[in-house]
PyMOL Python script that loads the backbone (N, CA, C, O; Angstrom):
from pymol import cmd

cmd.read_pdbstr("""\
ATOM      1  N   MET A   1      70.427   5.568  -1.426  1.00  0.00           N
ATOM      2  CA  MET A   1      69.209   4.872  -1.198  1.00  0.00           C
ATOM      3  C   MET A   1      67.993   5.156  -1.141  1.00  0.00           C
ATOM      4  O   MET A   1      68.002   6.258  -0.593  1.00  0.00           O
ATOM      5  N   LYS A   2      66.873   4.872  -1.358  1.00  0.00           N
ATOM      6  CA  LYS A   2      65.567   5.736  -1.834  1.00  0.00           C
ATOM      7  C   LYS A   2      64.871   6.348  -0.724  1.00  0.00           C
ATOM      8  O   LYS A   2      64.548   5.789   0.324  1.00  0.00           O
ATOM      9  N   GLN A   3      64.719   7.271  -0.978  1.00  0.00           N
ATOM     10  CA  GLN A   3      63.781   8.018   0.510  1.00  0.00           C
ATOM     11  C   GLN A   3      62.612   7.768   0.531  1.00  0.00           C
ATOM     12  O   GLN A   3      62.396   7.452  -0.640  1.00  0.00           O
ATOM     13  N   LYS A   4      61.189   7.645   1.346  1.00  0.00           N
ATOM     14  CA  LYS A   4      60.273   7.420   2.177  1.00  0.00           C
ATOM     15  C   LYS A   4      59.921   8.863   1.066  1.00  0.00           C
ATOM     16  O   LYS A   4      60.598   9.833   0.725  1.00  0.00           O
ATOM     17  N   GLU A   5      58.327   8.335   0.707  1.00  0.00           N
ATOM     18  CA  GLU A   5      57.888   9.963   0.328  1.00  0.00           C
ATOM     19  C   GLU A   5      57.837  10.936   1.176  1.00  0.00           C
ATOM     20  O   GLU A   5      57.899  12.116   0.831  1.00  0.00           O
ATOM     21  N   ASN A   6      57.711  10.516   2.451  1.00  0.00           N
ATOM     22  CA  ASN A   6      57.062  11.756   3.302  1.00  0.00           C
ATOM     23  C   ASN A   6      58.653  12.425   3.178  1.00  0.00           C
ATOM     24  O   ASN A   6      58.485  13.641   3.083  1.00  0.00           O
ATOM     25  N   GLN A   7      59.699  12.202   3.153  1.00  0.00           N
ATOM     26  CA  GLN A   7      60.861  12.819   3.679  1.00  0.00           C
ATOM     27  C   GLN A   7      61.338  13.684   2.434  1.00  0.00           C
ATOM     28  O   GLN A   7      62.213  14.542   2.548  1.00  0.00           O
ATOM     29  N   VAL A   8      60.626  13.363   1.105  1.00  0.00           N
ATOM     30  CA  VAL A   8      60.839  13.913   0.447  1.00  0.00           C
ATOM     31  C   VAL A   8      60.500  16.218  -0.234  1.00  0.00           C
ATOM     32  O   VAL A   8      59.450  16.856  -0.311  1.00  0.00           O
ATOM     33  N   PRO A   9      61.163  16.407  -0.371  1.00  0.00           N
ATOM     34  CA  PRO A   9      60.665  17.726   0.414  1.00  0.00           C
ATOM     35  C   PRO A   9      59.733  18.188  -1.596  1.00  0.00           C
ATOM     36  O   PRO A   9      59.925  17.735  -2.724  1.00  0.00           O
ATOM     37  N   TYR A  10      59.053  18.962  -1.182  1.00  0.00           N
ATOM     38  CA  TYR A  10      57.889  19.331  -1.709  1.00  0.00           C
ATOM     39  C   TYR A  10      58.679  20.578  -3.226  1.00  0.00           C
ATOM     40  O   TYR A  10      59.468  21.506  -3.054  1.00  0.00           O
ATOM     41  N   ILE A  11      58.358  20.320  -3.930  1.00  0.00           N
ATOM     42  CA  ILE A  11      59.349  21.197  -4.708  1.00  0.00           C
ATOM     43  C   ILE A  11      58.158  22.273  -5.809  1.00  0.00           C
ATOM     44  O   ILE A  11      57.110  21.778  -6.224  1.00  0.00           O
ATOM     45  N   SER A  12      58.432  23.277  -6.037  1.00  0.00           N
ATOM     46  CA  SER A  12      57.707  24.182  -7.279  1.00  0.00           C
ATOM     47  C   SER A  12      58.319  24.925  -8.589  1.00  0.00           C
ATOM     48  O   SER A  12      58.804  26.053  -8.678  1.00  0.00           O
ATOM     49  N   ILE A  13      58.101  23.730  -9.762  1.00  0.00           N
ATOM     50  CA  ILE A  13      58.748  24.650 -11.176  1.00  0.00           C
ATOM     51  C   ILE A  13      57.910  25.212 -11.854  1.00  0.00           C
ATOM     52  O   ILE A  13      56.940  24.764 -12.465  1.00  0.00           O
ATOM     53  N   VAL A  14      58.337  26.313 -11.729  1.00  0.00           N
ATOM     54  CA  VAL A  14      58.090  27.871 -12.133  1.00  0.00           C
ATOM     55  C   VAL A  14      58.849  27.800 -13.918  1.00  0.00           C
ATOM     56  O   VAL A  14      60.073  27.809 -14.046  1.00  0.00           O
ATOM     57  N   ILE A  15      58.069  27.745 -14.934  1.00  0.00           N
ATOM     58  CA  ILE A  15      58.453  28.286 -16.344  1.00  0.00           C
ATOM     59  C   ILE A  15      57.557  29.311 -16.548  1.00  0.00           C
ATOM     60  O   ILE A  15      56.381  29.341 -16.189  1.00  0.00           O
ATOM     61  N   THR A  16      58.309  30.322 -17.270  1.00  0.00           N
ATOM     62  CA  THR A  16      57.568  31.800 -18.131  1.00  0.00           C
ATOM     63  C   THR A  16      57.755  31.588 -19.308  1.00  0.00           C
ATOM     64  O   THR A  16      58.873  31.392 -19.782  1.00  0.00           O
ATOM     65  N   THR A  17      56.656  31.594 -19.981  1.00  0.00           N
ATOM     66  CA  THR A  17      56.627  31.506 -21.105  1.00  0.00           C
ATOM     67  C   THR A  17      56.139  32.908 -22.321  1.00  0.00           C
ATOM     68  O   THR A  17      55.310  33.765 -22.013  1.00  0.00           O
ATOM     69  N   TYR A  18      56.862  32.868 -23.686  1.00  0.00           N
ATOM     70  CA  TYR A  18      55.994  33.719 -24.568  1.00  0.00           C
ATOM     71  C   TYR A  18      56.225  32.937 -25.503  1.00  0.00           C
ATOM     72  O   TYR A  18      57.395  32.617 -25.716  1.00  0.00           O
ATOM     73  N   ASN A  19      55.414  32.539 -26.126  1.00  0.00           N
ATOM     74  CA  ASN A  19      55.141  32.112 -28.132  1.00  0.00           C
ATOM     75  C   ASN A  19      56.128  31.214 -27.750  1.00  0.00           C
ATOM     76  O   ASN A  19      57.177  31.582 -28.279  1.00  0.00           O
ATOM     77  N   ALA A  20      56.341  29.947 -26.909  1.00  0.00           N
ATOM     78  CA  ALA A  20      57.624  28.990 -26.533  1.00  0.00           C
ATOM     79  C   ALA A  20      56.848  27.737 -26.893  1.00  0.00           C
ATOM     80  O   ALA A  20      57.120  26.934 -26.000  1.00  0.00           O
ATOM     81  N   ALA A  21      55.893  27.085 -27.885  1.00  0.00           N
ATOM     82  CA  ALA A  21      54.980  26.125 -28.220  1.00  0.00           C
ATOM     83  C   ALA A  21      56.415  26.007 -28.815  1.00  0.00           C
ATOM     84  O   ALA A  21      56.426  27.227 -28.653  1.00  0.00           O
ATOM     85  N   HIS A  22      57.183  25.828 -29.148  1.00  0.00           N
ATOM     86  CA  HIS A  22      58.506  25.202 -30.166  1.00  0.00           C
ATOM     87  C   HIS A  22      58.909  23.955 -29.311  1.00  0.00           C
ATOM     88  O   HIS A  22      58.830  22.732 -29.424  1.00  0.00           O
ATOM     89  N   CYS A  23      59.368  24.840 -28.424  1.00  0.00           N
ATOM     90  CA  CYS A  23      60.284  24.394 -26.971  1.00  0.00           C
ATOM     91  C   CYS A  23      59.628  23.834 -25.606  1.00  0.00           C
ATOM     92  O   CYS A  23      60.368  23.111 -24.938  1.00  0.00           O
ATOM     93  N   LEU A  24      58.456  24.055 -25.158  1.00  0.00           N
ATOM     94  CA  LEU A  24      57.752  23.799 -24.391  1.00  0.00           C
ATOM     95  C   LEU A  24      56.663  21.812 -24.276  1.00  0.00           C
ATOM     96  O   LEU A  24      55.996  21.332 -23.359  1.00  0.00           O
ATOM     97  N   GLU A  25      56.868  21.493 -25.094  1.00  0.00           N
ATOM     98  CA  GLU A  25      56.140  20.356 -25.180  1.00  0.00           C
ATOM     99  C   GLU A  25      57.086  19.487 -24.340  1.00  0.00           C
ATOM    100  O   GLU A  25      56.786  18.905 -23.298  1.00  0.00           O
ATOM    101  N   LYS A  26      58.547  19.491 -25.100  1.00  0.00           N
ATOM    102  CA  LYS A  26      59.970  18.889 -24.647  1.00  0.00           C
ATOM    103  C   LYS A  26      59.938  18.805 -23.364  1.00  0.00           C
ATOM    104  O   LYS A  26      60.021  17.833 -22.613  1.00  0.00           O
ATOM    105  N   THR A  27      59.795  20.047 -23.154  1.00  0.00           N
ATOM    106  CA  THR A  27      60.597  20.520 -21.378  1.00  0.00           C
ATOM    107  C   THR A  27      59.734  19.446 -21.021  1.00  0.00           C
ATOM    108  O   THR A  27      60.070  18.263 -20.965  1.00  0.00           O
ATOM    109  N   LEU A  28      57.958  20.184 -20.642  1.00  0.00           N
ATOM    110  CA  LEU A  28      56.804  19.699 -19.683  1.00  0.00           C
ATOM    111  C   LEU A  28      57.380  17.972 -19.826  1.00  0.00           C
ATOM    112  O   LEU A  28      57.694  17.222 -18.902  1.00  0.00           O
ATOM    113  N   GLN A  29      57.380  17.711 -21.198  1.00  0.00           N
ATOM    114  CA  GLN A  29      57.196  15.710 -21.263  1.00  0.00           C
ATOM    115  C   GLN A  29      58.928  15.129 -20.746  1.00  0.00           C
ATOM    116  O   GLN A  29      59.325  13.964 -20.719  1.00  0.00           O
ATOM    117  N   SER A  30      59.672  16.348 -20.395  1.00  0.00           N
ATOM    118  CA  SER A  30      60.965  16.111 -20.113  1.00  0.00           C
ATOM    119  C   SER A  30      60.267  15.588 -18.075  1.00  0.00           C
ATOM    120  O   SER A  30      60.123  14.546 -17.437  1.00  0.00           O
ATOM    121  N   ILE A  31      60.013  17.364 -17.790  1.00  0.00           N
ATOM    122  CA  ILE A  31      59.370  17.039 -15.911  1.00  0.00           C
ATOM    123  C   ILE A  31      59.072  15.765 -16.115  1.00  0.00           C
ATOM    124  O   ILE A  31      59.771  14.974 -15.481  1.00  0.00           O
ATOM    125  N   SER A  32      58.073  15.219 -16.954  1.00  0.00           N
ATOM    126  CA  SER A  32      57.461  14.433 -16.316  1.00  0.00           C
ATOM    127  C   SER A  32      57.369  12.870 -16.337  1.00  0.00           C
ATOM    128  O   SER A  32      56.530  11.979 -16.208  1.00  0.00           O
ATOM    129  N   LYS A  33      59.007  13.079 -16.625  1.00  0.00           N
ATOM    130  CA  LYS A  33      59.515  11.929 -16.979  1.00  0.00           C
ATOM    131  C   LYS A  33      60.143  11.503 -15.416  1.00  0.00           C
ATOM    132  O   LYS A  33      60.000  10.389 -14.911  1.00  0.00           O
ATOM    133  N   GLN A  34      60.832  12.600 -14.816  1.00  0.00           N
ATOM    134  CA  GLN A  34      61.440  12.672 -13.775  1.00  0.00           C
ATOM    135  C   GLN A  34      61.279  11.825 -12.609  1.00  0.00           C
ATOM    136  O   GLN A  34      60.106  11.912 -12.245  1.00  0.00           O
ATOM    137  N   ASN A  35      61.905  11.090 -11.908  1.00  0.00           N
ATOM    138  CA  ASN A  35      61.295  10.296 -10.766  1.00  0.00           C
ATOM    139  C   ASN A  35      61.235  10.540  -9.601  1.00  0.00           C
ATOM    140  O   ASN A  35      61.754  10.006  -8.620  1.00  0.00           O
ATOM    141  N   TYR A  36      60.322  11.701  -9.769  1.00  0.00           N
ATOM    142  CA  TYR A  36      60.259  12.515  -7.942  1.00  0.00           C
ATOM    143  C   TYR A  36      58.600  12.167  -7.885  1.00  0.00           C
ATOM    144  O   TYR A  36      57.910  12.097  -8.901  1.00  0.00           O
ATOM    145  N   SER A  37      58.324  12.056  -7.143  1.00  0.00           N
ATOM    146  CA  SER A  37      56.676  11.871  -6.113  1.00  0.00           C
ATOM    147  C   SER A  37      56.093  13.317  -6.710  1.00  0.00           C
ATOM    148  O   SER A  37      56.564  14.448  -6.585  1.00  0.00           O
ATOM    149  N   ALA A  38      54.497  12.713  -7.637  1.00  0.00           N
ATOM    150  CA  ALA A  38      53.793  14.156  -8.351  1.00  0.00           C
ATOM    151  C   ALA A  38      53.163  14.380  -7.478  1.00  0.00           C
ATOM    152  O   ALA A  38      52.923  15.584  -7.382  1.00  0.00           O
ATOM    153  N   LYS A  39      52.606  13.592  -6.496  1.00  0.00           N
ATOM    154  CA  LYS A  39      52.377  14.187  -5.124  1.00  0.00           C
ATOM    155  C   LYS A  39      53.081  15.522  -4.512  1.00  0.00           C
ATOM    156  O   LYS A  39      52.542  16.500  -3.992  1.00  0.00           O
ATOM    157  N   LYS A  40      54.601  15.219  -4.764  1.00  0.00           N
ATOM    158  CA  LYS A  40      55.258  16.335  -4.051  1.00  0.00           C
ATOM    159  C   LYS A  40      55.856  17.528  -5.283  1.00  0.00           C
ATOM    160  O   LYS A  40      56.770  18.285  -4.957  1.00  0.00           O
ATOM    161  N   LEU A  41      55.428  17.577  -6.271  1.00  0.00           N
ATOM    162  CA  LEU A  41      56.437  18.681  -7.754  1.00  0.00           C
ATOM    163  C   LEU A  41      54.711  19.312  -7.944  1.00  0.00           C
ATOM    164  O   LEU A  41      53.668  18.697  -8.162  1.00  0.00           O
ATOM    165  N   GLU A  42      54.949  20.607  -7.775  1.00  0.00           N
ATOM    166  CA  GLU A  42      53.707  21.571  -7.979  1.00  0.00           C
ATOM    167  C   GLU A  42      55.062  22.002  -9.994  1.00  0.00           C
ATOM    168  O   GLU A  42      56.237  22.196 -10.309  1.00  0.00           O
ATOM    169  N   LEU A  43      53.750  21.904 -10.584  1.00  0.00           N
ATOM    170  CA  LEU A  43      53.837  22.606 -12.235  1.00  0.00           C
ATOM    171  C   LEU A  43      53.365  24.466 -12.194  1.00  0.00           C
ATOM    172  O   LEU A  43      52.270  24.753 -11.710  1.00  0.00           O
ATOM    173  N   ILE A  44      54.233  25.527 -12.699  1.00  0.00           N
ATOM    174  CA  ILE A  44      53.094  26.476 -12.556  1.00  0.00           C
ATOM    175  C   ILE A  44      53.946  26.751 -14.427  1.00  0.00           C
ATOM    176  O   ILE A  44      54.841  26.112 -14.980  1.00  0.00           O
ATOM    177  N   ILE A  45      53.150  27.945 -14.887  1.00  0.00           N
ATOM    178  CA  ILE A  45      53.090  28.368 -16.018  1.00  0.00           C
ATOM    179  C   ILE A  45      52.635  29.824 -15.905  1.00  0.00           C
ATOM    180  O   ILE A  45      51.528  30.239 -15.562  1.00  0.00           O
ATOM    181  N   VAL A  46      54.392  30.934 -16.486  1.00  0.00           N
ATOM    182  CA  VAL A  46      53.361  32.412 -16.759  1.00  0.00           C
ATOM    183  C   VAL A  46      53.549  32.788 -17.376  1.00  0.00           C
ATOM    184  O   VAL A  46      54.526  33.531 -17.474  1.00  0.00           O
ATOM    185  N   ASP A  47      52.660  32.518 -18.320  1.00  0.00           N
ATOM    186  CA  ASP A  47      52.763  33.157 -19.823  1.00  0.00           C
ATOM    187  C   ASP A  47      52.643  34.946 -19.878  1.00  0.00           C
ATOM    188  O   ASP A  47      52.300  35.768 -19.028  1.00  0.00           O
ATOM    189  N   ASP A  48      52.987  35.041 -20.942  1.00  0.00           N
ATOM    190  CA  ASP A  48      53.156  36.381 -21.219  1.00  0.00           C
ATOM    191  C   ASP A  48      52.225  37.259 -22.135  1.00  0.00           C
ATOM    192  O   ASP A  48      52.321  38.448 -22.440  1.00  0.00           O
ATOM    193  N   ASN A  49      51.031  36.035 -22.576  1.00  0.00           N
ATOM    194  CA  ASN A  49      49.714  36.162 -23.492  1.00  0.00           C
ATOM    195  C   ASN A  49      50.856  36.179 -24.488  1.00  0.00           C
ATOM    196  O   ASN A  49      51.384  37.228 -24.857  1.00  0.00           O
ATOM    197  N   SER A  50      51.320  34.626 -25.030  1.00  0.00           N
ATOM    198  CA  SER A  50      51.440  33.579 -26.325  1.00  0.00           C
ATOM    199  C   SER A  50      50.673  33.990 -27.410  1.00  0.00           C
ATOM    200  O   SER A  50      49.443  33.981 -27.349  1.00  0.00           O
ATOM    201  N   GLU A  51      51.477  34.462 -28.708  1.00  0.00           N
ATOM    202  CA  GLU A  51      49.890  33.782 -29.656  1.00  0.00           C
ATOM    203  C   GLU A  51      50.738  32.871 -30.105  1.00  0.00           C
ATOM    204  O   GLU A  51      51.668  33.327 -30.770  1.00  0.00           O
ATOM    205  N   ASP A  52      50.715  32.018 -29.990  1.00  0.00           N
ATOM    206  CA  ASP A  52      51.549  30.446 -31.049  1.00  0.00           C
ATOM    207  C   ASP A  52      50.319  29.605 -29.849  1.00  0.00           C
ATOM    208  O   ASP A  52      49.595  30.200 -29.052  1.00  0.00           O
ATOM    209  N   GLU A  53      50.405  28.069 -30.066  1.00  0.00           N
ATOM    210  CA  GLU A  53      49.354  27.008 -29.448  1.00  0.00           C
ATOM    211  C   GLU A  53      50.788  26.912 -27.461  1.00  0.00           C
ATOM    212  O   GLU A  53      50.830  25.878 -26.793  1.00  0.00           O
ATOM    213  N   THR A  54      51.747  28.362 -27.027  1.00  0.00           N
ATOM    214  CA  THR A  54      52.002  28.033 -26.246  1.00  0.00           C
ATOM    215  C   THR A  54      51.007  27.286 -25.070  1.00  0.00           C
ATOM    216  O   THR A  54      51.194  26.149 -24.635  1.00  0.00           O
ATOM    217  N   VAL A  55      49.843  28.258 -24.645  1.00  0.00           N
ATOM    218  CA  VAL A  55      48.863  27.728 -23.357  1.00  0.00           C
ATOM    219  C   VAL A  55      47.794  26.583 -23.573  1.00  0.00           C
ATOM    220  O   VAL A  55      47.143  26.054 -22.672  1.00  0.00           O
ATOM    221  N   ARG A  56      47.703  26.196 -25.361  1.00  0.00           N
ATOM    222  CA  ARG A  56      46.587  24.747 -24.737  1.00  0.00           C
ATOM    223  C   ARG A  56      48.125  24.068 -25.102  1.00  0.00           C
ATOM    224  O   ARG A  56      47.819  23.534 -26.168  1.00  0.00           O
ATOM    225  N   ILE A  57      49.371  23.788 -24.937  1.00  0.00           N
ATOM    226  CA  ILE A  57      50.625  22.807 -24.284  1.00  0.00           C
ATOM    227  C   ILE A  57      50.800  22.899 -22.879  1.00  0.00           C
ATOM    228  O   ILE A  57      51.243  21.936 -22.253  1.00  0.00           O
ATOM    229  N   ALA A  58      50.465  24.067 -22.271  1.00  0.00           N
ATOM    230  CA  ALA A  58      51.192  24.362 -20.943  1.00  0.00           C
ATOM    231  C   ALA A  58      50.084  22.950 -20.628  1.00  0.00           C
ATOM    232  O   ALA A  58      50.402  21.762 -20.575  1.00  0.00           O
ATOM    233  N   LYS A  59      48.360  23.729 -20.405  1.00  0.00           N
ATOM    234  CA  LYS A  59      46.933  22.930 -20.070  1.00  0.00           C
ATOM    235  C   LYS A  59      46.990  21.735 -20.173  1.00  0.00           C
ATOM    236  O   LYS A  59      46.422  21.242 -19.198  1.00  0.00           O
ATOM    237  N   LYS A  60      47.506  20.725 -21.065  1.00  0.00           N
ATOM    238  CA  LYS A  60      47.922  19.078 -20.785  1.00  0.00           C
ATOM    239  C   LYS A  60      48.456  18.848 -19.932  1.00  0.00           C
ATOM    240  O   LYS A  60      48.382  17.701 -19.493  1.00  0.00           O
ATOM    241  N   TYR A  61      49.360  19.955 -19.193  1.00  0.00           N
ATOM    242  CA  TYR A  61      49.968  19.209 -18.199  1.00  0.00           C
ATOM    243  C   TYR A  61      49.477  20.033 -16.430  1.00  0.00           C
ATOM    244  O   TYR A  61      49.618  19.603 -15.285  1.00  0.00           O
ATOM    245  N   THR A  62      49.056  20.963 -16.813  1.00  0.00           N
ATOM    246  CA  THR A  62      48.541  21.656 -15.629  1.00  0.00           C
ATOM    247  C   THR A  62      47.580  22.574 -15.384  1.00  0.00           C
ATOM    248  O   THR A  62      47.357  23.441 -16.230  1.00  0.00           O
ATOM    249  N   ASP A  63      47.092  22.541 -14.572  1.00  0.00           N
ATOM    250  CA  ASP A  63      46.239  24.058 -14.366  1.00  0.00           C
ATOM    251  C   ASP A  63      46.490  25.126 -14.013  1.00  0.00           C
ATOM    252  O   ASP A  63      45.856  26.101 -14.415  1.00  0.00           O
ATOM    253  N   ASN A  64      47.678  25.218 -13.006  1.00  0.00           N
ATOM    254  CA  ASN A  64      48.343  25.983 -12.934  1.00  0.00           C
ATOM    255  C   ASN A  64      49.058  27.300 -13.858  1.00  0.00           C
ATOM    256  O   ASN A  64      50.234  27.654 -13.946  1.00  0.00           O
ATOM    257  N   ILE A  65      48.294  27.631 -14.244  1.00  0.00           N
ATOM    258  CA  ILE A  65      48.529  28.734 -15.399  1.00  0.00           C
ATOM    259  C   ILE A  65      47.916  29.742 -15.401  1.00  0.00           C
ATOM    260  O   ILE A  65      46.714  29.908 -15.608  1.00  0.00           O
ATOM    261  N   PHE A  66      49.569  31.271 -14.919  1.00  0.00           N
ATOM    262  CA  PHE A  66      49.198  31.938 -14.900  1.00  0.00           C
ATOM    263  C   PHE A  66      49.674  33.322 -15.527  1.00  0.00           C
ATOM    264  O   PHE A  66      50.877  33.578 -15.576  1.00  0.00           O
ATOM    265  N   TYR A  67      48.561  34.358 -16.084  1.00  0.00           N
ATOM    266  CA  TYR A  67      49.047  35.333 -17.238  1.00  0.00           C
ATOM    267  C   TYR A  67      49.889  36.329 -16.867  1.00  0.00           C
ATOM    268  O   TYR A  67      49.778  36.543 -15.660  1.00  0.00           O
ATOM    269  N   SER A  68      50.592  36.946 -17.337  1.00  0.00           N
ATOM    270  CA  SER A  68      51.035  38.378 -17.038  1.00  0.00           C
ATOM    271  C   SER A  68      51.648  39.442 -17.983  1.00  0.00           C
ATOM    272  O   SER A  68      50.967  39.424 -19.009  1.00  0.00           O
ATOM    273  N   GLY A  69      52.440  40.177 -18.064  1.00  0.00           N
ATOM    274  CA  GLY A  69      52.938  40.702 -18.907  1.00  0.00           C
ATOM    275  C   GLY A  69      52.086  42.115 -19.403  1.00  0.00           C
ATOM    276  O   GLY A  69      50.978  42.299 -18.898  1.00  0.00           O
ATOM    277  N   LYS A  70      52.444  42.786 -20.077  1.00  0.00           N
ATOM    278  CA  LYS A  70      51.674  44.269 -20.597  1.00  0.00           C
ATOM    279  C   LYS A  70      51.036  43.804 -21.044  1.00  0.00           C
ATOM    280  O   LYS A  70      50.241  43.544 -20.141  1.00  0.00           O
ATOM    281  N   ARG A  71      50.602  43.337 -22.036  1.00  0.00           N
ATOM    282  CA  ARG A  71      49.599  42.647 -22.701  1.00  0.00           C
ATOM    283  C   ARG A  71      48.415  42.329 -21.539  1.00  0.00           C
ATOM    284  O   ARG A  71      47.433  43.022 -21.272  1.00  0.00           O
ATOM    285  N   PHE A  72      48.724  41.396 -21.101  1.00  0.00           N
ATOM    286  CA  PHE A  72      47.312  41.541 -19.423  1.00  0.00           C
ATOM    287  C   PHE A  72      46.722  42.153 -18.904  1.00  0.00           C
ATOM    288  O   PHE A  72      45.707  41.997 -18.225  1.00  0.00           O
ATOM    289  N   CYS A  73      47.723  43.506 -19.360  1.00  0.00           N
ATOM    290  CA  CYS A  73      47.258  44.195 -18.253  1.00  0.00           C
ATOM    291  C   CYS A  73      46.461  45.174 -19.065  1.00  0.00           C
ATOM    292  O   CYS A  73      45.728  46.051 -18.608  1.00  0.00           O
ATOM    293  N   GLU A  74      46.717  44.890 -20.430  1.00  0.00           N
ATOM    294  CA  GLU A  74      46.288  46.476 -21.206  1.00  0.00           C
ATOM    295  C   GLU A  74      44.568  45.729 -21.843  1.00  0.00           C
ATOM    296  O   GLU A  74      43.668  46.425 -22.314  1.00  0.00           O
ATOM    297  N   ILE A  75      44.509  44.204 -21.674  1.00  0.00           N
ATOM    298  CA  ILE A  75      43.453  43.684 -21.949  1.00  0.00           C
ATOM    299  C   ILE A  75      42.541  43.800 -20.260  1.00  0.00           C
ATOM    300  O   ILE A  75      41.511  44.475 -20.226  1.00  0.00           O
ATOM    301  N   SER A  76      42.971  43.191 -19.147  1.00  0.00           N
ATOM    302  CA  SER A  76      42.356  43.485 -17.926  1.00  0.00           C
ATOM    303  C   SER A  76      41.521  44.986 -17.862  1.00  0.00           C
ATOM    304  O   SER A  76      40.338  44.982 -17.521  1.00  0.00           O
ATOM    305  N   ARG A  77      42.081  46.020 -18.145  1.00  0.00           N
ATOM    306  CA  ARG A  77      41.747  47.000 -18.269  1.00  0.00           C
ATOM    307  C   ARG A  77      40.897  47.257 -18.922  1.00  0.00           C
ATOM    308  O   ARG A  77      40.181  48.151 -18.470  1.00  0.00           O
ATOM    309  N   ALA A  78      40.462  46.630 -20.378  1.00  0.00           N
ATOM    310  CA  ALA A  78      39.668  46.897 -21.416  1.00  0.00           C
ATOM    311  C   ALA A  78      38.418  46.380 -20.385  1.00  0.00           C
ATOM    312  O   ALA A  78      37.621  47.118 -19.806  1.00  0.00           O
ATOM    313  N   LEU A  79      38.457  45.425 -20.346  1.00  0.00           N
ATOM    314  CA  LEU A  79      36.931  44.066 -20.012  1.00  0.00           C
ATOM    315  C   LEU A  79      36.926  44.806 -18.465  1.00  0.00           C
ATOM    316  O   LEU A  79      35.984  44.431 -17.766  1.00  0.00           O
ATOM    317  N   ALA A  80      37.511  45.439 -18.065  1.00  0.00           N
ATOM    318  CA  ALA A  80      36.893  46.456 -16.750  1.00  0.00           C
ATOM    319  C   ALA A  80      37.063  47.651 -16.916  1.00  0.00           C
ATOM    320  O   ALA A  80      37.343  48.380 -15.965  1.00  0.00           O
ATOM    321  N   GLY A  81      36.930  48.110 -18.175  1.00  0.00           N
ATOM    322  CA  GLY A  81      35.938  49.833 -17.999  1.00  0.00           C
ATOM    323  C   GLY A  81      36.910  49.944 -17.817  1.00  0.00           C
ATOM    324  O   GLY A  81      37.152  49.736 -19.006  1.00  0.00           O
ATOM    325  N   CYS A  82      38.418  50.187 -17.172  1.00  0.00           N
ATOM    326  CA  CYS A  82      38.923  51.121 -16.243  1.00  0.00           C
ATOM    327  C   CYS A  82      39.530  52.535 -17.237  1.00  0.00           C
ATOM    328  O   CYS A  82      40.031  53.512 -16.679  1.00  0.00           O
TER     329      CYS A  82
END
""", "prot")
cmd.dss("prot")
cmd.show_as("cartoon", "prot")
cmd.util.cbc("prot")
cmd.orient("prot")
């Protein structure tokens, strides 16, 4: 039996990445093909400052991209002059 959209729960998919361009596109394509309401789905990418095309690929699917990791902290401190 098909559920009405207001009965479908909100879900968040969180993907952590580091230099994952080789597999991220296929993963995100698979998620986008799921039979689930886009209004009820949140996609979050947490990247550890990849040095490949990971972020460029992620930006094709979501604006919810966050950066973490040691390198990000070092860059943040350098930019803040700390």
